[in-house]
MIFI-806609 format. One record per residue (C-alpha): x, y, z. Coordinates in pm, whole numbers, plus 32768, in hexadecimal, padded with zeros to 4 digits. Layout:
<recs>
XYZ...
</recs>
This chain:
<recs>
13C35B75BABF130C5A36BB1B124D5A0CB9D8115458EFB9CD11135830B88A0FC6583DB7D90F19570CB7480E31574FB61E0D615618B6610D4B5661B7D30E15552DB82D0F8A5522B86B10515407B7C9106752C8B89311B552CBB94B129A51A2B91313B05219B9F713BC52CBBB46141E5439BB5315885446BBC515BB54E3BD19172F5505BCCF17985544BB6718F7556BBAD71922561FB98A1A6C55DCB8D81ABA571AB8181B60573BB6C31CD2578FB6C81CDD589BB5B91C755A00B6071B7E5A1DB4E71AE058CEB5341AB6592AB6A219FF5A69B63D192459A4B54C18C958BFB66E183159DCB73B16CB59AFB6B516E45844B728176B58A4B87D165559A1B8AC153B58AFB85515C557A9B94415CD58AABA5D146E5929BA0F13C757D5B9F814815734BB1C14695851BC1A148C5770BD4A15B356A5BCCE171C56D2BD3617CB5711BBEA194256F8BBD01A205723BAA11B73569CBA3E1C425793B9731DA757BFB9031E6858EDB9891DFD5A2BB8D71C9759C3B8991C4B5A16BA041CB75B7EB9CB1BE35B90B8911AA95B20B94E1AE75BEABA8B19B05CAEBAEC18B55BB8BA5F17C15B02BB4017C759B4BA8D188358ECBB94189058AFBD0819FA5841BCEB1B04584ABBDE1C195744BBD91D4457CCBB1A1E4656D0BAA61EDC5626B9771F2754B2B95C209754B9B8FC2150536EB8D020EC5204B8FA20785234BA611FCD5380BA181E6752F9B9FB1E88523FBB451F145371BBF61DFA5451BB781CF65346BBCB1D77533CBD311D3154B1BD4E1BD05492BCC51B665351BD771B2153EBBED219FE54B3BE401944536BBDF918AA53DCBCB1178D52FFBC3817905369BACA189853F4B9DF184F549CB893198554AAB7B6199555CCB6C31AED554DB65B1B345438B5601C7653B8B5FC1CBE5261B68A1D7652F3B7B51C4E53BFB8361B69528FB81B1C6A51C8B8DF1C7452D6B9EC1AFC52C2BA231B0B5146BA301C285148BB2D1B6C524EBBF81A5D514DBC44194D520ABB8918455107BB31178C51C6BA1E18725247B90817DC52F2B7D518A9534CB6A118E8531AB531196551C1B4CF1AAB522EB42F1C2251F7B4491BFA5090B4BE1B6250F2B60C1A0B5052B5E61A4C4F48B6EF1A92505DB7EC193950FBB7B817ED507FB83F17215155B74F17C85153B5FA174A5263B514178E522FB3A2182C5357B2F117AC538FB19018735328B05E186B53ECAF1917B552D4AE6516925301AF591668547BAF4015F95552AE1D168D55F8AD5917D1553DADA8173353EDAD5217285464ABE818A4546EABD519875346AB8E1AA653E7AC4C1AEF5325AD8D198352C6ADE019E85213AF241A8C534AAFB819DC540FB0C918D75505B04F19255672B098181956A1B19F184057F5B24A18E857C5B39B17D55889B44E16D45790B3CF17BB5668B40B17DD56BAB57C16725722B5AA15FA55D1B52816A25525B65215ED5608B74814A455CDB69314DB5456B6AA15185461B82113FC5551B87012FF54A4B78F134B5355B82E130E53FBB97F11AF545DB90E120355C8B8BB11D45685B77512EB5782B73E129E58ACB661135F591CB52E14CF5967B55115215AC4B5CD164B5BA7B58617B25B7AB5ED18055C3BB72619355CADB7EC194D5D94B9191A475EB0B93C1AA15ED0BAAA1B2C5FFDBB631C7D5F4BBB6F1C6F5F1CB9F41C32608FB9C91D5360EFBAAD1E3D6003B9F61DC8608AB8A81E1961EFB90F1F786183B9731FAF60D0B8291F3461F8B75C200C62EAB823213C620DB7EC20EC6200B67720D4637DB66B1F616392B6191EC164DBB68A1D9A64C0B7751C4364B6B6D31CDA648FB5791C0363E9B4711CAB629CB4231CA36185B3231D3F6035B3791DF45F65B2731E395DFAB2C31F355D74B1C41F9C5C32B2751F0F5AD5B28B1F765975B2E81FB9591BB17B209059EFB0921FAD5992AF6F1E8B5A47B01B1F4A5B90B0361EF65CA5AF3F20445D36AEC420F55E19AFBC213B5F24AEB61FC65F41AE6F1F7D5F6BAFE020826081AFE21FD9612DAEBB1E866107AF611F086196B0A81F9F62C2AFF61E5B6300AF371D7C62EDB06A1E5B63D4B1361E6C64D6B01D1D0864D0AF961C436488B0D31D1C6539B1D21D246406B2B31E306368B3851E7D6212B2F51ED26108B3F71F8E5FDAB3721F415EB2B45220025D70B47A206C5C65B56E21CA5C6FB605223A5B7FB4F121BA5C73B3EB22825DA4B45C236C5D8BB33222455D82B24321AA5EB4B2E822F35F74B2D6231D5F13B16821C75FA8B11A220660E9B1DA235D6117B13B22BD60F3AFE221BB6206B02121ED6347AF5C21B16410B09921B26351B1E12165647BB2C420006402B2F9204D628CB2EF207F61DBB43D2110608DB4AA20375FCBB5A021055E8CB58C22335F35B62F21635FFAB72A20F95EE0B8131FA05E9BB7811EE65D7BB8231D9D5CD5B7CA1CEF5D99B8DC1D7F5EE6B8691D315E8EB7001BBF5E63B7551BAF5FCAB7D41C826059B6B81BB45FB0B5AC1A69600CB6501AC1617DB6341B486166B4CF1A8761D9B39E1AEB60A9B2D01BC15F71B2C71C5B5EE4B1881CD55D83B1C11D395C35B1341C815AFAB19C1CFA5AF4B3031C895B21B46C1C725C9EB4871B6A5C98B3731A7F5BEBB4661ADD5CD2B5841A785DFCB4AF19275D63B45D18E85D00B5C8191F5E66B64318565F01B52819685F9BB451193B5F96B2D41A2F5EA3B2361AB75E68B0D91B2C5CFDB0C01C175C7CAFB21BFE5B09AF5D1CEC5A34AE951D2D5919AE691C4658AFAF851AD158A1AF491A0B59A3B01418EE58AAB04419B657FDB15819965939B228185C59F0B1B917F95AC8B2E116B15B67B354171F5CD2B32516825DCBB236179F5ECBB22A18985DEDB17619095DEFB00D19AC5CABAF9C1A9A5CB8AE751AEF5B6AADD51C255B31AD051B585A83ABF819EA5AE7AC0119B85A2DAAB71A0058D7AB5018C857FBAB29180257EDAC6D18225671AC86199D568EAC931A5956D6ADD61B6957DBADB11C5D5714AE881C655608AD771CD65706AC721DF857C6AD111E865842ABC61D3758C0AB491CEC5962AC9A1E355A06ACF61DFB5B30ADD91EDF5C01ACFA1DBF5C09AC001D065D01ACDF1D5B5E53AC461DC95F80AD0F1CCF6063AC5E1BAD5F7FACBB1C165F7AAE291C3660F5AE2C1ADA6119AD971A446029AE951AF460D9AFB71A6F6226AF3A19106196AF3219226114B09619BC6256B11C18AD6322B07117AF6250B12B184562B5B27B186F6422B22319CD63FEB197
</recs>
């Protein structure tokens, strides 16, 4: 869709920079962050229809974004070691990008764009990389944003601006300076390809899931143990859902989380309708298709939460001790459960790990919320 901006006063803003003919977008490294960047990727594609847009992504993110039409080329690499940034820059340089927009905060990705010979480099001035950027965007501190400015707890720390908004602000800056007026941020979006569907069928068959079975996905992992709701409660939830809703419960996890998944399944009172995705060869592409066809996902604060929202599957998200305002998403079919809903709004949960332990989320409350969401989809 080549949408054109509208200007209420009849006059577009005065451009102060030339529209890039060749634009490089440096993508976030984490799965959830990459999904939250999709509204930004879409608006760049829509408002720069004639530009050659490339993206730099770590391995895995390319599979996640397969099927989208955001890019003309995707560079897949990771800058390992001291010489890593130079090696990756050498791969990007032949495309002669004019402008780079960095959705990352890292020093190394800013260095890559500088070594690539890209003259115009837009990003947040963080992690000591300001000298590597030509357009330094200031990220907001808590002391500058209400309600966090009302707290005396770590006022100089970064404000928990939702990542979707954080990324979109960079696109707005570029497009506005080019004389364009982008519209409001749209939804997150992923595409399930035919290959994803084929891989999903293989994974489900390996896991012993009958065809056309109604499924619920549980995602008990996460990159931080403190963000994981207790395994025994996931086991109780899985047993309840299988018994009372007649669903197949799919326990998802990365290869490193296979032991966690097996621990949960072994703790179920009846595991005949509980299935292990982590040991069945699930990939990000297959997961997109599996989650799209599920009735519900229950998850910690981790990447599959965003995949569920991006493919339109209702999601119940459990937060503790991280603050959900870092990752507020534009998705109406989500219920967010916080470990400490009584925490004053000016306080950030991350600053109060003992008060906001995820263990404080009760099993009965999660069951009730899951029942509510399943009832909404005919469960």
